[in-house]
C-alpha positions, 0 to 999 in steps of 0.5 A: 904442219903435223896432220890432224890425226883422229884420236880413235881411228876406228871411229872413221873406219866404222863410219866408212863401213856404215856409209857403204852399208847404207848405200848397199842397203838402199840399192837392195845389194847388201849381203847377209849370211843365213845359217842353213843346214843341208840334208839329203834329198835336197832338204834344207833348214833355215830359220827353223823352217824345212825347205826344198833347196834349189840353190845348191851345186851338189848336182848329184847329191853326193855330199850326203852319199853314205859312201862319200861320208864313210871315205871322209870319216876314214881319212879323218881318223887316219890322217887328222882334221887338217893338212898341217902345212903347205903341200910343199912342206908336209901337207901333201897327204896320201888322199891328195896324191890318189885324187890327183891321179884319178882326176888326171885319168878322168880328164885324159891328162898326164897330171893334175894339181889340187888347190885349196879351192876353185878360186885359189886355183884360178888365182894361181894358174894365170899368173904362173903362165903369163905376165907382162908382155902377154895377152889374156882374152876372157869371156865377159861372163867368166867367173870372178876368180878368172878375172882376179887371176888375170889381173894378178898376172900383169898381162894385157887382159881384154874381154870378148862378148859372151860366147862371141867367137867372131869377136874373139877371132878379131881380138886375136888377129889384132893383138896376138902378134904383139904378145909373147904368149896368149891365154883364153879363159872361158867356162864349159858351163856358165854359172849364172846363165847355165849355157855352154861355151862354143868350145870346138870353135874356141879351141880351133881359134886357139890352135890357129893363133898359138893361144892356150885355152883354160876351161873352167869346168866347175859346173860341168864335171859329171853332169854335161858331156865334156866334148873336146878337152882344152889344154888346161882343164880346171874345176872344183871338188865342191859341186858335183863331187860334193866336197871342197877344193879346186884342181887343174888337169894338164900336161906333166910339164905344166903341172910341175911348173905350177907346183913351183910357181902357183903362189896360191898353192905354194903359200897356203895350207894343203887341203884337209885329207878328209876333203880329198878322200871324199872327192876321190870317192865321189869321182869313183861313184861318178865314173861307176854310175853314169846313169845318175849324171843325166838326171839333173839335166832331165829335171832342168828340162822338165822345169823349162818345158813346164814354164815355157822357158828356153830348153835347159842345156845344163842343170842351171836355169836362170829366171830373170827378174830384173831389179834386185828388190824384185828378185829378193821379193820373189825369193822370199815368196818362194821361201814362204811356200817351202822352196829355197831359191836364192836371189842373185844380184849385182855385181854377180850379174849385170845391173837390171838382170837380177834373177833366181838361179835354179839349180837341179840335182839328182836328189830332187824328185819330179814332184818337187820340180813340178811344185816349184814350176807351179809356184813360179807360174803363179808368183812371177808370170811377167818374168816367165813371159819376158823369157 
């Protein structure tokens, strides 16, 4: 019997989407894009209102630094608006080559490879290094793109509890012998909690079990002391460096392999030259002006001290609220007072742990930090007591 086909398949597609949206709406989990104009000094404008943003990862305010803007403008004039092709065809612009050389030197590695974004970098790295018959062990709170790359690799992927070195050791002892190769994935600074991985212990375990470690340094570059380096140092150009893109720093052999095997590099257009030039200038500023690097953490600790929260170890401070509806309401109340602090909800964080993620920048001043702390103390005393 022939299937009973709908005369207009888009009707069933729209009905499916509407049903899913209704479920998200009921759970306070529907996302909506909000046009937001960013400016210098942590300024933002949304819905016609001027706000002080505590939701931006531009930790040193370099996205609006005149030197960074001038570098991007010069590259735009010289090389055009886009790369025009994959990097392996004609999209490997001079600013990209210069940026990779500087990134490798900054990380103490032989070479670097720039991708179109941090997400694309992590989609490409793991599948190029491991596959079926191999093992990936990943911190339970690792970024979504780490898990996505792990799934694409085909390797056996197991989670270990967040920063739990004992469980990581047990998994290595149990699983490493049956695997040809093993890869450990973690972050230097975790993006939703702001805490840091116990890297010396992880790297020691990796050495004992011949496992390779990738550290996602997206939120650490330039604002926390890096400590011991991992064999695979991955990060982004879109946070401290104020531009866009992702990278991996590693040995020359590893970078050469990924240049041929990382599908998210081979089969996508290269980063626009202006973005590469902006990131290169920002990295030069980070290295030449280290005094700015300490300011975001200093402001974060000022904030946690005023509210009685655990002392910040990075520029990211979570204010746990609990349910998604409550986090949205608190975010809206702060916006009414002139602060942009976006609510973070599942699935980005676990159910029951919706929060405000407060991000501090060298562009903030102490008065802005104190005003936000005062507003939160008045609006969310229960959340602060729970901390």
